[in-house]
Phi, psi and omega in degrees: 000144179257142179223127179246132176229143175259120185233151177272153171304136183098347178284160179222068179290159177246141179225113179056038179083007179248125178272133181239106178273128178269097183286317182211139175222118184209158175237132180224129182053037177079004180249121178275133178222151178226151170247123184240148170249111183262120184229129172225181178295334184262341192206151171219126181211152175260136183230135170249124186221153178259160176307133180096343179289148179245126180251137173277129179264146176299137180088357177112156180094165179231157177232119178259133179278117179269198182300137176255131181237132176207142176292145177306131180081355180280147177260002180230135180222188176233158180217145173268127178245130182246112179263133175234117182275359178084357180266135175281137174282116181239000000 
């Protein structure tokens, strides 16, 4: 099943038992990028990813980086995160 959430920089949503902290969300020269802190019981890692990238989450599932929005000159933005747990909704 897919779940999409729009989150602010500083948010820490959970996906399938994995907490994803949005450390930074910004757009520069039309390219959206985020810095994430991915934390589970087994692992903690920092990831820098661009819009459209797909990350494998510990314990299963993927997280796709959606559009990043930030006002020009702003140091804080928002990002759409799309979680797919790999299960078909039936």
